[in-house]
N, C-alpha and C positions, 0 to 999 in steps of 0.2 A: 442578694437581690440584683445588683448590677450585672452579675454573670448570667443570671437567668434571663434578664432583659436582652443582653448581648446575644445569647443563644437564640432567643426568639426572633431577634432582628435578623440574624444570619439566616435562620430558617425561612423567614418571610422573603428575604432577598433571593434565596435560592428557589423559591417557588413563584414569586410574582414576576421576577425579571424574565425567566424563560417563557412564561405564559405570554407576557406582553410582546416579547420578541417574535414568537411564533405567530401570535394573533395578528400583529401588524404586517409581517412579511407574507403570510399566507393571504391576507386580505389584498395586498398589493398584487400578488401573483394570480389569484383566481377571481378577484373581484369582490364587491361588497355583499353580494347575495350569498355566495357559497363560503366566503371567508370565515365568518364566525362559526359556522357548522363544522367546516373542515379543521379549523384550529382546535376546536373542542375535541373532535375525533382523534386528532394527532396526539394530544396530551392524554386523552383517555387510553389510547393504545399504548402509549409509553408506560402509563401506570399499570396496565394489565400485562404487557409483554415483558417488562423488566424482570419481575419475579418468575415468570414462566421460562424465560431464557436462562435465568440463573439455575432454576430447578433442573432443566435439561442438561446444562453443562456440568453441574455437580453430579448428576446421575451418571454421566459418562465417566467422570473422574471417581465414581464409586463413593462419593461423599454427598449422600442425599439426606443427611440429617437436617432437621428443621432449623437448627441454629445456623448452619452453613447457608441455607437458602435465604434466611432473613438477613444475615450479614452481607452476603454477596448482592442481594437485591438492593439493600441500602447503599452499598458502595457504588454499584452501577448507576443508580438513580442520582446519587450525589455527583458523580463524574459528569453525567449528561447535563444536569442542571447547572453545574459549575461552569462547564464549557460554554453552554449557551449564554450564561450570565456574563462571561468574559467577552464574548462576541458582542453582546448587547451593549455593555459598558464602553467597549472600544468605539462602536458606532456613535453612541451618545457623546462621547468625548470629542469625536471628530466634528460633530455639530456644534459643540461648545467652542471649538477653535474658530469656527466661522464667526461666532459672536465676538470672540476676543479680537479677531482681525478687524472687525467693524469698529470696535471701541478704539483700537490703536489708530486707525485711519481717520477717525472723526473727532478725536479728543480736542483738537484745537480749531475746529470749524466754527463759523458763524451759526447762531442758534437756528435760523430758518434753514440753512443748508443741512444742518445736522438732522433736523426733523424730516426734511425731504429724503435724505439718505436712509433714515430709519424706516420710513414708509416704503421705500424701494426695497430695502432688505427684507421687510416683512412680505411684500408681494412676490419677491423672488424665491423665498424659502418656505413660505407657508401658504397653502392654497385655502381659499375660503370654502368651508364645508357646510355652510349654513343651509339647512334643509336639504342636504345631500346625503346619500347613503354612507359615504366614508366617515361621517361624523361618529359612527359607532366605533371606529378605531382610534378614538382620542385616548391614547394610552396614558397621557399625563393624568387624566382623570382617574384611570384605573389604579395607577401607582399611588397617587396622593389620596385616593379613597380608602386605602388600607391604613391600619393603625400605625404601622412603622414605616410606611412608604416615604414620607418626608424626612423622617429621621435617618433612614438609610441613604437617601439622596444627599443629605447634608454630610454624612460621613464620607461619601465618595466625591464630595464637592461638585455635585451635579445640580444645576438649577432647573426649575420647571421650564424655563425658556429653552434650555438645552434639549429637553425632551420634546418640546413642541417643534423646534427646528428639525430634530431628527425624524419625528413622525411625518412632518411635511404638510399637515393640514390642521384646521381648527375652525372655531367660530369666533364670535366677538370676544369671548373670554380669553381665548388663547392669543388673539391679536393684542389685546390690552396687556397681557403678561409680557409678551415679547417686546412691545414698544416701550413699556415701562422699564424693563431691565436694560435695554439699549441706551435709553436716555439717562437713566440713573447712573449707569456705569461710566458714561461719558462725563458726568459731573453735575447733572441737573437734579433738582429736588422733584420727585415724582410721586404719584399716587394712582390708585384705580378708583373708578366711580361707576355706579350702576343705579338704574331706576328702582324705585320702591315697588312699582306695580307692573313694570314692563321688563321683559327678559332681554336686557342689553347692558353690556359693560364696555368701558373705554378707559384709555389712559389719559392722565393729565400731567402737565409739566409746569413748574413755576418759572415765570420769566418776567422780569421787571416788576416783581411784586404781585403779579396776577397769575391765577391758575388758568392755563389754556388747554383746551381739549385737543388731543391728538387721536384721531379715529379714522385712519386711512380708508377703510372699507365703506365708510358712510359719508365722510366729508372730504376725502382726498387729502392732499398735502396742506390744505388751508388750516392754519392754526390760530388765527386771530379770532377765536370764538370761545365763549365762556358758557354757552348752554346749547343744547341740541333741540330746543323746543320747536324750531321752525325748519329743521332739516328734513324730517319725515312726518307725514300727517299723524301717524300713530303716536309719535313722541309728544304731540300736543296734549295727549291724554294722560301724560305722566303726572303722578301725584307728588313726586319728590325724588330726591337723590341722596344715596348714601355714598360716602367716600371711605376707602380703605387705604390706610398708610402701611408702609413696609414693616412697621413694628407690630402690626396686627390691630391697631386702633381703628375703630369704625365710628364715624360721627355723621350726624344728620346735616347735610350741606344744602338742603333745599333752598333756603333764602339766597344763598350765594349763587345758585344756578337759576334763579328767577322763578322758583315755584312757591 
């Protein structure tokens, strides 16, 4: 059973990683309108052309047996996917190094300076894609939306924040993930929070016994705040707040947030 799971995980890795790599970079190259269509056509052409090329090559070599065609097609597909996966993982690891550098440089800073620097890091490395076309290229959602995506990332020691910094854009969810990882790895106790009935998520950090909100795209670098009720008019309609801890525990924190 473990061997079967490992084989399935490797197969998922060798299909999901190339797709996200092509999907993201094609989108960056041709734009958000043609990107999804072109990335799909590229991968479709790879699926069609690989066995066709294998067949033509083997016919030239006078080895046109079905078994040879199947094996050579599989080998070519494997090599293409594996190569793209290596390029993908290399670029993700480079993004992870930027996070590691931030952690090293901010480990001993004052709390407020650390929060300001975390907000600056987010703004420099992740563009706000809220209600923008590039939101379709949030590849961290694609990878973690698969059954083995998070498992594969854990094996390769890649965090979701690494993926977000690599892709370079996101919405409030991605911002919360990056901020939480930066402050958590610096040494603070952190969690994520989100409204029950409004689509918004943010990071929170514990300081002097209180949970403070860190939400740069909505409240800037100001952190002495414990609820978002008066930040935006629509937030006043919130019915409550859920909080998510890094161990996966979700609790109702509405009274704590003033709801």
